[in-house]
N, CA and C atoms as an extended XYZ file, in Angstrom:
228
Properties=species:S:1:pos:R:3:atomname:S:1:resname:S:1:resid:I:1 pbc="F F F"
N        89.837      177.677       81.612 N   MET     1
C        90.932      177.404       80.712 CA  MET     1
C        92.220      178.024       81.276 C   MET     1
N        93.258      177.214       81.489 N   GLU     2
C        94.434      177.828       82.035 CA  GLU     2
C        95.397      178.159       80.950 C   GLU     2
N        96.233      179.192       81.184 N   SER     3
C        97.215      179.584       80.227 CA  SER     3
C        98.622      179.022       80.695 C   SER     3
N        99.518      178.754       79.792 N   ILE     4
C       100.858      178.268       80.093 CA  ILE     4
C       101.786      179.472       80.132 C   ILE     4
N       102.650      179.529       81.033 N   THR     5
C       103.667      180.631       81.127 CA  THR     5
C       105.022      180.082       81.046 C   THR     5
N       105.978      180.876       80.627 N   PHE     6
C       107.313      180.527       80.605 CA  PHE     6
C       108.236      181.603       81.153 C   PHE     6
N       109.440      181.254       81.519 N   ARG     7
C       110.309      182.149       82.225 CA  ARG     7
C       111.060      182.874       81.122 C   ARG     7
N       111.352      184.185       81.365 N   VAL     8
C       112.126      184.964       80.475 CA  VAL     8
C       113.479      185.332       81.204 C   VAL     8
N       114.613      185.311       80.511 N   GLY     9
C       115.841      185.594       81.129 CA  GLY     9
C       116.592      184.552       81.840 C   GLY     9
N       116.256      183.317       81.530 N   GLY    10
C       117.084      182.141       82.018 CA  GLY    10
C       117.040      182.054       83.543 C   GLY    10
N       116.088      182.604       84.287 N   GLY    11
C       115.982      182.502       85.740 CA  GLY    11
C       116.957      183.337       86.482 C   GLY    11
N       117.790      184.260       85.845 N   ARG    12
C       118.604      185.174       86.586 CA  ARG    12
C       117.819      186.396       87.054 C   ARG    12
N       118.085      186.880       88.204 N   GLY    13
C       117.526      188.073       88.667 CA  GLY    13
C       115.897      187.738       88.926 C   GLY    13
N       115.202      188.741       88.708 N   LYS    14
C       113.735      188.681       88.960 CA  LYS    14
C       113.125      187.912       87.813 C   LYS    14
N       112.293      186.855       88.114 N   GLU    15
C       111.634      186.004       87.167 CA  GLU    15
C       110.384      186.815       86.628 C   GLU    15
N       110.391      186.670       85.292 N   GLN    16
C       109.201      187.284       84.649 CA  GLN    16
C       108.522      186.157       83.948 C   GLN    16
N       107.196      186.305       83.887 N   GLN    17
C       106.344      185.286       83.156 CA  GLN    17
C       105.512      186.079       82.100 C   GLN    17
N       105.475      185.365       81.022 N   GLU    18
C       104.613      185.900       79.877 CA  GLU    18
C       103.625      184.800       79.407 C   GLU    18
N       102.436      185.245       79.023 N   ASN    19
C       101.423      184.268       78.388 CA  ASN    19
C       101.996      183.778       77.083 C   ASN    19
N       101.707      182.568       76.709 N   CYS    20
C       102.145      181.977       75.497 CA  CYS    20
C       101.177      182.332       74.325 C   CYS    20
N       100.220      183.111       74.468 N   GLY    21
C        99.317      183.541       73.500 CA  GLY    21
C        98.227      182.398       73.158 C   GLY    21
N        97.813      182.336       71.939 N   GLY    22
C        96.591      181.459       71.639 CA  GLY    22
C        97.032      179.967       71.525 C   GLY    22
N        98.253      179.612       71.761 N   PHE    23
C        98.636      178.196       71.463 CA  PHE    23
C        98.766      177.505       72.790 C   PHE    23
N        98.024      177.812       73.794 N   HIS    24
C        98.118      177.158       75.111 CA  HIS    24
C        97.378      175.837       75.293 C   HIS    24
N        96.476      175.473       74.353 N   GLN    25
C        95.764      174.391       74.606 CA  GLN    25
C        95.480      173.642       73.188 C   GLN    25
N        96.470      173.317       72.462 N   VAL    26
C        96.453      172.647       71.164 CA  VAL    26
C        96.096      171.215       71.413 C   VAL    26
N        94.976      170.650       70.708 N   PRO    27
C        94.715      169.281       70.946 CA  PRO    27
C        95.861      168.389       70.423 C   PRO    27
N        96.029      167.247       71.066 N   LEU    28
C        97.168      166.343       70.717 CA  LEU    28
C        96.977      165.601       69.392 C   LEU    28
N        95.809      165.344       69.121 N   ASN    29
C        95.540      164.624       67.786 CA  ASN    29
C        95.300      165.480       66.672 C   ASN    29
N        95.995      165.261       65.619 N   TYR    30
C        95.665      166.145       64.336 CA  TYR    30
C        94.440      165.646       63.680 C   TYR    30
N        93.611      166.571       63.139 N   PRO    31
C        92.350      166.113       62.527 CA  PRO    31
C        92.616      165.223       61.378 C   PRO    31
N        91.803      164.242       61.314 N   ARG    32
C        91.942      163.251       60.235 CA  ARG    32
C        90.735      163.164       59.311 C   ARG    32
N        90.548      164.256       58.661 N   TYR    33
C        89.357      164.360       57.656 CA  TYR    33
C        90.001      164.333       56.323 C   TYR    33
N        89.211      163.883       55.327 N   SER    34
C        89.587      163.890       53.921 CA  SER    34
C        89.246      165.245       53.295 C   SER    34
N        89.663      165.436       52.037 N   ARG    35
C        89.271      166.671       51.417 CA  ARG    35
C        87.689      166.647       51.197 C   ARG    35
N        87.202      165.557       50.796 N   THR    36
C        85.626      165.481       50.636 CA  THR    36
C        84.971      165.766       51.911 C   THR    36
N        85.452      165.314       53.133 N   GLU    37
C        84.764      165.663       54.308 CA  GLU    37
C        84.883      167.147       54.682 C   GLU    37
N        86.008      167.643       54.365 N   TYR    38
C        86.068      169.184       54.613 CA  TYR    38
C        85.184      169.869       53.636 C   TYR    38
N        85.031      169.514       52.412 N   GLU    39
C        84.224      170.077       51.484 CA  GLU    39
C        82.722      169.913       51.767 C   GLU    39
N        82.286      168.965       52.550 N   THR    40
C        80.910      168.780       52.892 CA  THR    40
C        80.603      169.138       54.334 C   THR    40
N        81.589      169.468       55.125 N   MET    41
C        81.439      169.703       56.576 CA  MET    41
C        80.621      170.951       56.860 C   MET    41
N        79.695      170.783       57.958 N   ALA    42
C        78.893      171.997       58.207 CA  ALA    42
C        79.582      173.105       58.734 C   ALA    42
N        79.251      174.345       58.538 N   GLU    43
C        80.029      175.543       58.980 CA  GLU    43
C        80.239      175.457       60.558 C   GLU    43
N        79.200      175.012       61.286 N   SER    44
C        79.260      174.971       62.715 CA  SER    44
C        80.443      173.992       63.119 C   SER    44
N        80.570      172.897       62.396 N   GLN    45
C        81.687      171.890       62.742 CA  GLN    45
C        82.996      172.491       62.334 C   GLN    45
N        83.125      173.202       61.196 N   LEU    46
C        84.382      173.878       60.878 CA  LEU    46
C        84.753      174.872       61.857 C   LEU    46
N        83.830      175.729       62.296 N   ASP    47
C        84.110      176.750       63.375 CA  ASP    47
C        84.666      176.114       64.556 C   ASP    47
N        84.024      175.014       65.077 N   LEU    48
C        84.504      174.341       66.208 CA  LEU    48
C        85.874      173.814       65.946 C   LEU    48
N        86.095      173.144       64.904 N   LEU    49
C        87.442      172.572       64.649 CA  LEU    49
C        88.489      173.609       64.555 C   LEU    49
N        88.276      174.741       63.920 N   LEU    50
C        89.282      175.751       63.749 CA  LEU    50
C        89.563      176.499       65.109 C   LEU    50
N        88.511      176.672       65.910 N   THR    51
C        88.609      177.216       67.187 CA  THR    51
C        89.375      176.345       68.134 C   THR    51
N        89.108      175.016       68.011 N   GLU    52
C        89.817      174.023       68.912 CA  GLU    52
C        91.217      174.091       68.649 C   GLU    52
N        91.742      174.374       67.458 N   TYR    53
C        93.153      174.525       67.117 CA  TYR    53
C        93.714      175.863       67.226 C   TYR    53
N        92.928      176.766       67.824 N   GLY    54
C        93.392      178.187       67.909 CA  GLY    54
C        93.550      178.963       66.627 C   GLY    54
N        92.661      178.493       65.697 N   LEU    55
C        92.577      179.163       64.359 CA  LEU    55
C        91.237      179.720       64.054 C   LEU    55
N        90.594      180.460       64.981 N   PRO    56
C        89.347      181.084       64.559 CA  PRO    56
C        89.378      181.935       63.378 C   PRO    56
N        88.444      181.808       62.474 N   MET    57
C        88.441      182.527       61.219 CA  MET    57
C        87.184      183.186       60.927 C   MET    57
N        87.262      184.380       60.483 N   VAL    58
C        86.102      185.020       59.983 CA  VAL    58
C        86.048      184.982       58.504 C   VAL    58
N        84.866      184.573       57.974 N   GLY    59
C        84.702      184.590       56.567 CA  GLY    59
C        83.594      183.765       56.182 C   GLY    59
N        83.240      183.504       54.931 N   ASN    60
C        82.179      182.751       54.521 CA  ASN    60
C        82.537      181.339       54.603 C   ASN    60
N        81.537      180.402       54.357 N   LEU    61
C        81.721      178.962       54.458 CA  LEU    61
C        82.836      178.448       53.541 C   LEU    61
N        82.891      178.936       52.236 N   GLU    62
C        83.804      178.562       51.302 CA  GLU    62
C        85.267      178.883       51.753 C   GLU    62
N        85.410      180.140       52.313 N   GLN    63
C        86.710      180.588       52.814 CA  GLN    63
C        87.244      179.726       53.913 C   GLN    63
N        86.276      179.279       54.809 N   LYS    64
C        86.619      178.490       55.979 CA  LYS    64
C        87.074      177.145       55.531 C   LYS    64
N        86.324      176.611       54.565 N   ARG    65
C        86.715      175.335       53.980 CA  ARG    65
C        88.143      175.257       53.419 C   ARG    65
N        88.343      176.311       52.565 N   LYS    66
C        89.642      176.400       51.863 CA  LYS    66
C        90.795      176.517       52.909 C   LYS    66
N        90.491      177.326       53.971 N   PHE    67
C        91.513      177.522       55.010 CA  PHE    67
C        91.813      176.145       55.773 C   PHE    67
N        90.753      175.440       56.070 N   ALA    68
C        90.880      174.136       56.830 CA  ALA    68
C        91.645      173.133       55.914 C   ALA    68
N        91.332      173.061       54.602 N   ILE    69
C        92.038      172.169       53.725 CA  ILE    69
C        93.448      172.570       53.691 C   ILE    69
N        93.776      173.839       53.550 N   GLY    70
C        95.190      174.210       53.553 CA  GLY    70
C        95.860      174.020       54.804 C   GLY    70
N        95.328      174.221       55.871 N   ALA    71
C        95.895      174.029       57.191 CA  ALA    71
C        96.165      172.665       57.601 C   ALA    71
N        95.103      171.707       57.317 N   PHE    72
C        95.189      170.387       57.838 CA  PHE    72
C        95.493      169.167       56.820 C   PHE    72
N        95.371      169.532       55.543 N   LEU    73
C        95.723      168.506       54.472 CA  LEU    73
C        97.131      168.895       53.897 C   LEU    73
N        97.969      167.868       53.905 N   TRP    74
C        99.275      168.108       53.230 CA  TRP    74
C        99.368      167.327       51.947 C   TRP    74
N       100.072      167.966       50.934 N   PRO    75
C       100.224      167.229       49.778 CA  PRO    75
C       100.992      165.924       49.958 C   PRO    75
N       100.680      164.905       49.187 N   ARG    76
C       101.388      163.603       49.360 CA  ARG    76
C       102.458      163.363       48.234 C   ARG    76
């Protein structure tokens, strides 16, 4: 897994590079699951989905489901 770097200081003087943190490989497609799918999704699938988006979470299954619903479903 490669990390993305960016220049600090506008390129003047000595160039410095810093790691962009955990957001270096965010998937291009936003997850398209319904509330019902999140509510019935297996814990292993939720863990994989959250980790894929750089959102690893520690907690029980119910906490992970609520987090995913809050993160990926927007009110209409």
